C-alpha positions as CSV (number, residue, x, y, z in Angstrom):
1,M,-47.6,1.3,-66.3
2,S,-45.6,0.8,-63.1
3,T,-41.8,1.0,-63.0
4,K,-41.7,-2.5,-61.5
5,N,-43.6,-4.0,-64.4
6,Y,-41.4,-2.1,-66.9
7,W,-38.2,-3.5,-65.3
8,D,-39.6,-7.0,-65.0
9,R,-40.4,-7.0,-68.7
10,M,-36.9,-5.8,-69.5
11,R,-35.3,-8.5,-67.3
12,Q,-37.5,-11.2,-68.9
13,S,-36.6,-9.9,-72.4
14,R,-32.9,-10.0,-71.6
15,M,-33.1,-13.6,-70.3
16,S,-35.0,-14.7,-73.3
17,R,-32.6,-12.9,-75.6
18,R,-29.5,-14.5,-73.9
19,A,-31.1,-17.9,-74.2
20,V,-31.8,-17.4,-77.8
21,L,-28.2,-16.3,-78.4
22,R,-26.7,-19.3,-76.7
23,A,-29.1,-21.7,-78.4
24,S,-28.4,-20.1,-81.7
25,A,-24.7,-21.0,-81.3
26,R,-25.6,-24.6,-80.7
27,G,-28.2,-24.7,-83.3
28,G,-26.4,-22.8,-86.1
29,I,-28.8,-19.9,-86.4
30,G,-27.1,-17.1,-88.4
31,V,-26.9,-13.4,-87.7
32,A,-29.9,-12.8,-89.9
33,G,-31.9,-15.2,-87.9
34,L,-30.8,-13.5,-84.7
35,A,-31.9,-10.2,-86.0
36,L,-35.4,-11.6,-86.6
37,V,-35.5,-13.1,-83.1
38,G,-34.4,-9.8,-81.6
39,C,-37.4,-8.0,-83.0
40,G,-40.0,-10.2,-81.3
41,D,-41.7,-9.9,-78.0
42,D,-41.4,-12.4,-75.1
43,D,-43.7,-14.9,-76.8
44,D,-41.6,-14.7,-80.0
45,D,-38.4,-15.3,-78.0
46,D,-39.9,-18.4,-76.4
47,A,-41.0,-19.7,-79.8
48,A,-37.6,-19.1,-81.1
49,V,-36.0,-21.1,-78.2
50,A,-38.4,-23.9,-78.9
51,Q,-37.4,-23.8,-82.6
52,V,-33.7,-23.9,-81.7
53,A,-34.2,-26.9,-79.4
54,Q,-35.4,-28.9,-82.4
55,T,-32.2,-28.2,-84.5
56,E,-30.0,-31.2,-85.5
57,P,-26.6,-31.6,-83.7
58,Q,-23.2,-31.6,-85.6
59,G,-20.0,-33.8,-85.1
60,D,-18.1,-33.6,-81.7
61,E,-14.9,-31.7,-82.5
62,E,-16.4,-29.6,-85.2
63,E,-19.4,-29.1,-83.0
64,Q,-17.3,-28.0,-80.0
65,A,-15.2,-25.6,-82.1
66,A,-18.3,-24.2,-83.8
67,E,-20.0,-24.0,-80.4
68,Q,-17.1,-22.2,-78.8
69,Q,-16.9,-19.8,-81.7
70,A,-20.6,-19.3,-81.7
71,E,-20.7,-18.7,-78.0
72,E,-18.0,-16.1,-78.2
73,Q,-20.0,-14.5,-81.1
74,A,-23.1,-14.8,-79.1
75,E,-21.5,-13.2,-76.0
76,E,-20.4,-10.3,-78.1
77,Q,-23.8,-10.0,-79.7
78,D,-25.4,-10.3,-76.2
79,E,-23.2,-7.5,-74.9
80,Q,-24.0,-5.4,-77.9
81,A,-27.7,-6.2,-77.5
82,Q,-27.6,-5.2,-73.8
83,A,-25.8,-1.9,-74.7
84,E,-28.5,-1.2,-77.3
85,E,-31.2,-2.1,-74.8
86,Q,-29.7,0.2,-72.2
87,A,-29.4,3.0,-74.7
88,A,-33.0,2.4,-75.7
89,E,-34.1,2.5,-72.0
90,E,-32.2,5.7,-71.4
91,Q,-33.8,7.2,-74.5
92,A,-37.2,6.0,-73.3
93,E,-36.6,7.5,-69.9
94,E,-35.6,10.9,-71.3
95,P,-38.9,11.7,-72.9
96,A,-40.6,10.5,-69.7
97,E,-38.7,13.1,-67.7
98,Q,-38.9,15.9,-70.2
99,A,-42.4,15.2,-71.6
100,G,-44.8,18.0,-70.9
101,P,-48.4,18.6,-71.9
102,A,-49.2,18.3,-75.6
103,S,-49.2,21.4,-77.7
104,G,-52.4,23.4,-77.4
105,T,-53.1,22.4,-73.8
106,T,-52.9,24.5,-70.7
107,D,-49.4,25.1,-69.4
108,F,-49.9,25.1,-65.6
109,D,-46.2,25.6,-65.0
110,A,-45.9,28.8,-67.1
111,T,-44.7,32.2,-65.9
112,V,-46.6,35.1,-67.4
113,R,-44.7,38.4,-67.5
114,M,-46.3,41.8,-68.1
115,A,-45.1,45.4,-68.1
116,I,-47.0,47.9,-65.9
117,P,-46.5,51.7,-65.6
118,N,-45.7,51.8,-61.9
119,A,-46.0,50.0,-58.6
120,V,-46.0,52.5,-55.8
121,G,-47.6,53.0,-52.4
122,G,-47.6,49.4,-51.2
123,L,-49.9,46.4,-51.4
124,D,-52.4,46.7,-48.6
125,P,-55.9,46.5,-50.2
126,H,-57.3,48.8,-47.6
127,A,-54.7,51.5,-48.0
128,A,-55.8,54.8,-49.6
129,G,-54.5,55.5,-53.1
130,N,-52.2,52.5,-53.7
131,F,-51.6,51.9,-57.4
132,T,-50.8,48.2,-56.7
133,T,-53.9,48.0,-54.5
134,T,-55.8,47.8,-57.7
135,F,-54.1,44.6,-58.6
136,N,-53.7,43.0,-55.2
137,S,-57.2,43.6,-54.0
138,T,-58.3,41.1,-56.6
139,L,-55.3,38.9,-57.0
140,A,-54.3,38.2,-53.4
141,F,-57.5,38.8,-51.4
142,A,-60.9,37.2,-51.3
143,R,-64.1,39.2,-50.7
144,P,-67.4,38.1,-49.2
145,L,-69.4,38.2,-52.5
146,T,-68.7,38.8,-56.1
147,R,-70.7,38.7,-59.4
148,D,-70.7,36.2,-62.1
149,L,-69.5,38.1,-65.1
150,V,-71.8,36.3,-67.5
151,T,-75.1,36.0,-65.6
152,Q,-74.4,39.1,-63.3
153,E,-75.8,37.2,-60.4
154,L,-74.4,37.9,-56.9
155,I,-72.5,34.8,-55.8
156,P,-70.3,33.8,-52.9
157,D,-66.6,34.5,-53.2
158,S,-65.8,33.6,-49.6
159,A,-69.1,33.7,-47.8
160,I,-72.9,33.2,-48.2
161,F,-75.1,36.1,-47.3
162,E,-78.6,36.1,-45.9
163,W,-80.9,39.0,-44.9
164,V,-82.4,38.6,-41.4
165,E,-84.5,40.7,-39.0
166,D,-86.7,42.3,-41.6
167,N,-83.8,43.3,-43.8
168,T,-82.1,45.3,-41.0
169,A,-79.1,42.8,-40.6
170,G,-77.2,40.3,-42.6
171,V,-75.6,37.0,-41.6
172,Y,-72.5,35.8,-43.4
173,S,-71.6,32.1,-43.4
174,L,-68.0,31.3,-44.5
175,L,-67.3,28.9,-47.3
176,P,-65.5,25.8,-46.1
177,G,-61.8,25.1,-46.3
178,M,-60.5,28.7,-46.7
179,K,-56.9,29.3,-45.6
180,W,-54.6,32.2,-45.4
181,H,-51.5,32.0,-47.5
182,D,-49.5,31.2,-44.4
183,G,-51.6,28.1,-43.9
184,T,-53.8,29.2,-41.0
185,N,-57.6,29.0,-41.2
186,V,-59.7,32.0,-42.3
187,T,-62.3,32.7,-39.6
188,A,-65.3,35.0,-39.0
189,D,-63.1,37.0,-36.7
190,D,-60.9,38.0,-39.7
191,F,-64.0,39.2,-41.5
192,K,-65.1,41.3,-38.6
193,F,-61.6,42.7,-38.3
194,S,-61.6,43.7,-41.9
195,F,-64.9,45.4,-41.8
196,D,-63.9,47.3,-38.6
197,R,-60.5,48.3,-40.1
198,L,-62.3,49.9,-43.1
199,Q,-64.5,51.7,-40.7
200,G,-61.5,53.0,-38.7
201,I,-62.6,51.3,-35.5
202,A,-60.3,48.3,-35.3
203,P,-58.7,48.3,-31.9
204,Y,-55.2,47.4,-32.8
205,N,-54.1,51.0,-33.5
206,E,-53.5,53.3,-30.5
207,D,-56.0,55.8,-31.8
208,G,-58.3,53.2,-33.3
209,V,-58.1,54.7,-36.8
210,Y,-56.7,53.4,-40.0
211,P,-57.1,56.0,-42.7
212,T,-58.2,53.8,-45.6
213,G,-60.1,56.2,-47.7
214,A,-62.5,53.3,-48.5
215,D,-64.9,53.6,-45.7
216,Y,-67.7,54.1,-48.2
217,I,-67.6,50.4,-48.9
218,V,-69.0,49.7,-45.4
219,S,-71.2,52.8,-45.1
220,A,-74.3,50.6,-44.7
221,V,-73.0,49.1,-41.4
222,R,-75.0,50.8,-38.6
223,D,-73.7,49.1,-35.5
224,E,-71.1,46.7,-34.1
225,I,-70.5,43.5,-36.0
226,T,-70.8,40.3,-33.9
227,V,-69.0,37.0,-34.4
228,I,-71.5,34.1,-33.9
229,D,-69.0,31.3,-34.2
230,E,-65.8,30.5,-36.1
231,D,-67.6,30.5,-39.5
232,T,-70.5,32.9,-39.0
233,F,-70.9,36.6,-38.2
234,R,-73.8,39.1,-38.1
235,V,-73.7,42.7,-39.6
236,P,-76.3,45.2,-38.6
237,L,-77.2,47.1,-41.8
238,E,-79.2,50.1,-43.0
239,T,-82.0,48.8,-45.0
240,D,-80.2,48.9,-48.3
241,V,-80.8,46.3,-51.1
242,T,-77.3,47.1,-52.4
243,A,-75.4,46.4,-49.2
244,P,-74.4,42.8,-49.9
245,G,-73.0,43.6,-53.3
246,S,-71.5,47.0,-52.4
247,M,-69.6,45.7,-49.3
248,S,-66.9,44.2,-51.5
249,V,-64.4,44.2,-48.6
250,P,-61.0,42.6,-49.2
251,I,-60.6,40.3,-46.2
252,V,-57.2,40.6,-44.4
253,P,-55.7,38.4,-41.7
254,R,-56.1,39.8,-38.2
255,H,-53.2,37.9,-36.8
256,I,-50.8,39.2,-39.4
257,V,-51.9,42.8,-39.3
258,E,-51.9,43.0,-35.6
259,A,-48.5,41.3,-35.2
260,G,-46.6,43.4,-37.8
261,G,-48.6,46.6,-38.0
262,D,-50.0,48.5,-41.0
263,D,-46.7,49.5,-42.5
264,A,-45.2,46.0,-42.5
265,F,-48.4,44.5,-43.9
266,N,-48.4,47.2,-46.6
267,M,-45.1,45.9,-47.9
268,E,-45.6,42.2,-47.4
269,I,-49.2,41.1,-47.7
270,V,-50.8,37.8,-46.8
271,G,-54.2,37.1,-48.3
272,S,-56.5,34.1,-49.1
273,G,-57.1,34.9,-52.8
274,P,-56.1,33.1,-56.0
275,F,-52.5,34.5,-56.0
276,R,-49.9,34.7,-53.2
277,L,-47.2,37.3,-53.0
278,V,-43.7,36.2,-53.7
279,S,-41.9,39.6,-53.6
280,Y,-42.6,43.3,-54.0
281,T,-39.9,45.9,-54.9
282,A,-41.5,49.3,-55.0
283,D,-41.6,50.8,-58.5
284,Q,-39.6,47.8,-59.9
285,E,-41.7,44.6,-59.8
286,V,-44.4,42.7,-58.1
287,I,-44.3,38.9,-58.3
288,H,-47.2,36.5,-57.4
289,E,-47.5,32.8,-57.7
290,R,-50.6,30.6,-57.9
291,N,-52.3,29.7,-54.7
292,D,-53.0,26.0,-55.2
293,D,-55.0,26.0,-52.0
294,Y,-57.5,28.6,-53.2
295,H,-61.1,27.5,-52.6
296,H,-62.3,28.0,-56.2
297,P,-60.8,25.5,-58.7
298,S,-59.3,26.4,-62.0
299,G,-62.0,26.8,-64.7
300,D,-64.7,27.5,-62.2
301,R,-67.7,29.1,-64.0
302,Y,-67.6,32.1,-61.7
303,N,-65.4,35.1,-62.2
304,I,-62.7,34.2,-59.8
305,H,-60.9,30.8,-59.7
306,T,-57.5,29.3,-59.2
307,P,-55.2,30.7,-61.8
308,F,-53.9,28.7,-64.8
309,M,-50.4,30.2,-64.7
310,K,-47.8,29.2,-62.1
311,Q,-46.4,32.7,-61.6
312,L,-47.3,36.3,-62.6
313,Q,-44.5,38.8,-62.9
314,Q,-45.4,42.5,-63.1
315,I,-42.4,44.5,-64.3
316,V,-42.4,48.3,-64.0
317,R,-41.8,50.2,-67.3
318,P,-43.1,53.7,-66.8
319,E,-43.1,54.9,-70.4
320,P,-45.5,53.3,-72.9
321,L,-42.6,53.0,-75.5
322,A,-40.6,51.2,-72.8
323,R,-43.4,48.7,-72.4
324,I,-43.6,48.2,-76.2
325,A,-39.8,47.7,-76.3
326,A,-40.0,45.1,-73.5
327,L,-42.6,43.2,-75.5
328,E,-40.5,43.4,-78.6
329,A,-37.4,42.1,-76.8
330,G,-39.2,39.2,-75.3
331,E,-38.9,40.5,-71.7
332,V,-42.6,40.4,-71.3
333,D,-45.6,38.5,-72.7
334,L,-48.3,41.1,-72.3
335,I,-48.9,44.9,-72.1
336,T,-52.2,46.6,-71.5
337,R,-53.6,50.2,-71.5
338,V,-51.3,51.6,-74.1
339,E,-52.1,54.2,-76.8
340,P,-53.6,52.5,-79.9
341,E,-51.2,54.0,-82.3
342,L,-48.3,52.4,-80.5
343,I,-49.5,48.9,-81.1
344,A,-50.7,49.3,-84.7
345,D,-47.5,47.7,-86.0
346,F,-48.4,44.4,-84.3
347,E,-51.6,44.1,-86.3
348,D,-50.4,41.6,-88.8
349,R,-47.4,40.1,-87.0
350,D,-47.1,36.5,-86.3
351,G,-46.9,35.6,-82.6
352,F,-49.0,38.5,-81.3
353,V,-52.6,39.2,-80.6
354,L,-54.1,42.7,-80.3
355,N,-56.8,43.3,-77.7
356,Y,-59.4,46.0,-77.9
357,D,-61.9,45.7,-75.1
358,P,-64.8,47.9,-73.9
359,G,-63.0,49.4,-70.9
360,C,-63.7,49.2,-67.2
361,C,-64.0,52.9,-66.7
362,P,-66.0,55.9,-67.9
363,H,-63.8,59.1,-67.7
364,N,-65.3,62.3,-66.3
365,I,-64.0,65.5,-64.8
366,F,-65.5,66.3,-61.4
367,P,-65.8,69.9,-60.2
368,N,-65.5,70.5,-56.5
369,T,-68.7,72.4,-55.4
370,L,-67.9,71.9,-51.7
371,V,-65.3,74.7,-51.3
372,P,-65.1,78.2,-52.8
373,L,-62.9,78.6,-55.9
374,L,-62.7,82.3,-56.2
375,E,-61.3,84.9,-53.8
376,D,-64.7,86.5,-53.3
377,G,-66.0,83.2,-52.0
378,R,-68.0,82.2,-55.1
379,N,-67.8,78.8,-56.8
380,P,-68.7,79.0,-60.5
381,F,-69.2,75.2,-60.6
382,S,-72.3,75.5,-58.4
383,D,-74.0,77.2,-61.4
384,I,-75.5,74.7,-63.8
385,R,-74.9,77.0,-66.7
386,V,-71.1,77.0,-66.1
387,R,-71.2,73.2,-66.0
388,Q,-73.3,73.0,-69.2
389,A,-70.8,75.4,-70.9
390,M,-67.9,73.2,-70.0
391,N,-69.6,70.2,-71.6
392,H,-70.4,72.1,-74.7
393,A,-66.8,73.4,-74.9
394,V,-65.1,70.0,-75.2
395,D,-65.2,68.1,-78.5
396,V,-65.5,64.6,-77.2
397,E,-66.0,63.0,-80.5
398,T,-62.7,64.4,-81.8
399,I,-60.9,63.2,-78.7
400,I,-62.3,59.7,-79.3
401,A,-61.3,59.8,-83.0
402,T,-57.8,61.2,-82.5
403,L,-56.7,60.0,-79.0
404,G,-58.6,56.8,-78.6
405,T,-59.2,53.7,-80.7
406,G,-62.3,55.2,-82.4
407,Q,-64.4,52.6,-80.7
408,E,-65.1,54.6,-77.5
409,I,-68.5,56.0,-76.7
410,R,-69.5,59.1,-74.7
411,T,-70.3,58.9,-71.0
412,Y,-73.7,59.7,-69.7
413,G,-73.1,59.7,-66.0
414,I,-73.9,56.0,-65.2
415,A,-71.8,53.6,-67.3
416,S,-73.6,52.2,-70.3
417,R,-73.5,48.6,-69.1
418,S,-74.6,49.4,-65.6
419,L,-78.1,49.0,-64.2
420,G,-80.2,52.1,-65.0
421,A,-77.9,53.5,-67.7
422,L,-79.4,55.9,-70.2
423,R,-80.8,53.9,-73.2
424,P,-79.8,55.0,-76.7
425,E,-83.2,56.7,-77.3
426,Q,-82.8,58.6,-74.0
427,R,-79.5,60.0,-75.1
428,E,-81.0,61.6,-78.2
429,G,-81.7,65.3,-77.5
430,R,-79.8,65.2,-74.2
431,T,-76.2,65.0,-75.5
432,Y,-74.0,68.0,-74.9
433,E,-72.9,68.6,-78.5
434,F,-69.7,70.5,-79.2
435,D,-70.8,74.2,-79.6
436,V,-68.3,76.8,-78.5
437,E,-70.7,79.7,-79.2
438,K,-73.4,78.2,-77.1
439,A,-70.8,77.6,-74.3
440,K,-69.8,81.2,-74.4
441,A,-73.4,82.3,-74.2
442,L,-74.0,80.1,-71.1
443,M,-70.8,81.5,-69.4
444,S,-72.1,85.0,-70.1
445,A,-75.6,84.2,-68.8
446,A,-74.0,82.9,-65.6
447,G,-72.1,86.1,-65.1
448,Y,-68.7,84.8,-66.1
449,E,-68.2,86.4,-69.5
450,D,-64.7,87.4,-68.4
451,G,-64.0,83.8,-67.3
452,F,-62.1,82.6,-64.2
453,D,-59.1,80.6,-63.2
454,T,-59.1,77.0,-61.9
455,P,-56.7,74.2,-61.3
456,L,-57.3,70.9,-63.1
457,Y,-55.8,67.8,-61.5
458,G,-55.3,64.6,-63.5
459,T,-53.3,61.3,-63.6
460,V,-50.5,59.8,-65.7
461,G,-49.7,56.2,-66.3
462,F,-52.8,54.4,-65.1
463,F,-54.8,54.8,-68.3
464,A,-53.6,55.5,-71.8
465,S,-53.8,59.0,-73.1
466,T,-55.2,60.7,-70.0
467,D,-52.4,63.3,-70.0
468,S,-53.2,64.1,-73.7
469,V,-56.9,64.3,-73.0
470,A,-56.2,66.7,-70.1
471,L,-54.3,69.0,-72.4
472,V,-57.2,69.0,-74.8
473,V,-59.6,69.9,-72.1
474,Q,-57.3,72.6,-70.9
475,Q,-57.2,74.2,-74.3
476,S,-61.0,73.7,-74.9
477,L,-61.9,75.4,-71.6
478,K,-59.5,78.3,-72.3
479,A,-61.6,79.0,-75.5
480,I,-64.6,79.9,-73.3
481,G,-62.7,81.9,-70.7
482,I,-61.9,79.2,-68.1
483,N,-58.1,79.4,-67.6
484,V,-56.8,76.0,-66.4
485,S,-53.6,75.3,-64.6
486,L,-52.8,71.6,-65.1
487,T,-51.3,69.2,-62.6
488,L,-50.7,65.6,-63.6
489,D,-49.6,63.1,-60.9
490,P,-49.3,59.3,-60.5
491,L,-52.6,57.9,-59.4
492,P,-51.8,57.4,-55.6
493,D,-50.9,61.1,-55.3
494,F,-53.9,62.2,-57.3
495,R,-56.4,60.0,-55.4
496,A,-55.1,61.0,-52.0
497,R,-55.7,64.7,-52.9
498,F,-59.1,64.0,-54.4
499,A,-60.2,62.0,-51.3
500,Q,-59.6,65.1,-49.1
501,K,-62.5,66.8,-50.8
502,D,-61.2,70.2,-49.7
503,V,-59.0,70.9,-52.8
504,P,-60.9,73.4,-55.1
505,G,-61.0,73.1,-58.8
506,L,-61.5,70.2,-61.3
507,H,-60.5,66.6,-60.9
508,Y,-60.1,64.2,-63.8
509,Y,-61.0,60.8,-62.5
510,F,-63.1,57.8,-63.5
511,S,-66.0,55.6,-62.3
512,N,-66.5,52.0,-63.1
513,Q,-68.5,49.7,-65.4
514,A,-69.9,47.5,-62.6
515,P,-73.2,45.7,-63.3
516,D,-74.7,47.6,-60.3
517,P,-73.3,51.1,-60.1
518,I,-73.8,51.4,-56.4
519,S,-70.1,51.7,-55.7
520,V,-70.0,54.7,-58.0
521,I,-73.1,56.2,-56.3
522,N,-71.6,55.6,-52.8
523,A,-68.2,57.1,-53.7
524,E,-68.9,59.9,-56.2
525,V,-72.6,60.7,-56.2
526,A,-74.1,60.4,-52.7
527,E,-73.7,63.2,-50.2
528,G,-70.8,62.3,-48.0
529,G,-69.4,59.9,-50.5
530,T,-65.6,59.3,-50.2
531,L,-64.9,61.0,-53.5
532,A,-68.1,63.0,-53.8
533,T,-67.0,66.6,-54.5
534,A,-69.7,67.5,-57.0
535,I,-72.7,67.8,-54.7
536,Y,-76.0,69.6,-55.7
537,P,-78.5,69.6,-52.7
538,E,-81.3,71.2,-54.7
539,S,-81.1,68.9,-57.6
540,G,-83.1,65.9,-56.2
541,I,-80.2,63.6,-56.8
542,Q,-79.8,62.6,-53.1
543,E,-83.5,61.8,-52.8
544,L,-83.1,59.3,-55.7
545,V,-80.0,57.9,-54.1
546,E,-82.0,57.1,-51.0
547,A,-85.0,55.8,-52.9
548,Q,-83.0,53.1,-54.7
549,R,-81.5,51.8,-51.5
550,V,-84.8,50.7,-50.0
551,E,-86.4,49.4,-53.2
552,F,-86.1,45.6,-53.1
553,D,-88.2,45.1,-56.2
554,P,-85.5,44.8,-58.9
555,I,-87.7,46.1,-61.7
556,K,-88.8,49.2,-59.7
557,R,-85.2,49.8,-58.5
558,K,-84.0,49.7,-62.1
559,D,-86.5,52.5,-63.0
560,V,-85.3,54.5,-60.0
561,M,-81.7,54.1,-61.1
562,N,-82.6,55.1,-64.6
563,E,-84.2,58.3,-63.3
564,L,-81.1,58.9,-61.2
565,A,-78.8,58.5,-64.3
566,I,-80.9,61.0,-66.3
567,K,-80.8,63.4,-63.4
568,I,-77.1,63.3,-63.1
569,Y,-76.7,63.9,-66.8
570,E,-79.3,66.7,-67.2
571,N,-77.8,68.4,-64.1
572,A,-74.4,68.5,-65.9
573,S,-73.0,67.2,-62.7
574,W,-69.7,66.4,-64.2
575,L,-67.8,67.2,-67.4
576,F,-68.7,64.0,-69.3
577,L,-65.9,62.5,-71.5
578,Y,-65.9,58.9,-72.8
579,E,-65.9,55.2,-71.8
580,T,-62.5,53.7,-72.4
581,V,-61.6,51.0,-74.8
582,E,-58.5,49.2,-73.5
583,A,-55.8,48.5,-76.1
584,G,-53.1,46.0,-75.5
585,V,-50.9,43.3,-77.0
586,M,-50.2,39.7,-75.8
587,R,-48.2,36.9,-77.2
588,D,-50.3,34.3,-79.0
589,H,-49.6,31.5,-76.6
590,L,-51.8,33.3,-74.1
591,E,-55.6,32.9,-74.1
592,W,-57.6,35.4,-72.0
593,D,-61.3,34.9,-71.5
594,A,-62.5,37.1,-68.8
595,K,-65.9,35.6,-68.9
596,G,-67.9,38.6,-70.1
597,N,-65.7,41.4,-68.9
598,T,-62.6,43.3,-70.1
599,R,-59.1,42.0,-70.2
600,D,-57.6,44.3,-67.5
601,H,-55.7,44.1,-64.3
602,N,-58.7,42.8,-62.3
603,Y,-58.8,39.6,-64.3
604,Y,-55.2,38.4,-64.6
605,W,-56.3,35.1,-63.0
606,A,-58.2,34.3,-66.2
607,I,-55.1,34.3,-68.4
608,R,-54.5,30.8,-69.7
609,P,-50.9,30.1,-71.0
610,M,-50.9,27.4,-73.7
611,V,-48.2,24.9,-74.5
612,T,-46.5,25.7,-77.8
């Protein structure tokens, strides 16, 4: 109802009420009668006036005195009525100004606060090893293609892909209406720049190199990318069925990066994704707000859409107990990736919801077979018997029962929900069961009955319990003669070291649970992969890696991937641990449906704050 109509009605009501009051003085209507008149609508007022007009007159003097007295009374009542009406109007206006959505509906103006372990290294999604890159590559930046988390189909995030020229090139066509967070249009030139930057060939740096550590993402690009027009570009590709999905390139704005340089962009990003950066204070907080111009609307069926929340505040609390305390104190609404025993007390408490989700990441320990470990030039990890011994020496089931939620499952190389993963019946008879005596016998057979020394590098803060698991592994390997010196670092420091591939020893890292494990293969399995330190040229693994790339028949490719998964496991390529189950707590006014995936940092846009 318009404001004009409202005030017109109020004016008409006052005029009718005044007429009734004056008429009542002349007509002898008492206070009780006025009260009845005052309760009616405009039609009632008019009827009352008509009724008053028909009232019999009194004598002159008495009539004048009575009229004067009645008029004074009427004026007072009129003023009182106006005051009451004004108060009613103000009361009516207050709810109109303060009224929000009804309880149980989405609160689009909400701020969601969460505690995270750290925020170091900067925000550039192309930078190597950033902890916050993990958040911002999804929150603030769009990618060409993504996957529907329910159907697993490859779908456009910011571009449509088409194979051309007998599957030796691809053409990307940009979705309409995309803008950078500074309001400028996203163009095909930005896409080419982003691909080139990951390859280290973007011309804006003097030496032409930006050391991203993520060049494996664009490893299928075989020649120069060409811009066809503002919305279209062509990418020459190795014939690789996985290329469109594996080239999950965060698109960055050329004009911003070139103008400010890498260091400035790392601290103050501009993207085109569902969130825009408000502020970043290293190791203190990261604040984003909803990008209302994002090109996928809220509630879109795909796995990325305009966020429901107005603002997301990520507040650094390094210690798990500090994150728990922040939740208890009402400083934050959400914590993730904490040890299960720390959140047990929230189980039956009103106002909180516990989350236990199949995790994003299988955990494994990767030996480096590329460089010698011992002074005599040998590398014990090149011997399959040593790798088998390590797998038999670690009691994974006890780790799951005591340090996990009890819901974790063992890893078998390729994540259990990924294409080609070992099926349950394939795991039987292949699992490396805990058997210290068998492990010692394998060490002896390999010529290492006296053992050897090795460093083990791991992380702290990013996943729950990894430091404790590393200690268990250290003790377990010591029991079979492998003396481990343990170094635990924040993820950025660890990953930078791991990516060098020239640091001998063991590296405790993780892969992912992607529907298609090609990113794991490209990074950690394929010869030359960015993080591929465990390489076995005589195993037949690389041949299967190449075979799955050129198999465009999805059923046949799945069979090749399954053969590859079995090969990785039977080769004892890694020390296989477990697939995580993420434990966390959130306040019960939050709903978080990640549409088929876990509730972790890649899917904060799916959090729906509700009005309470």
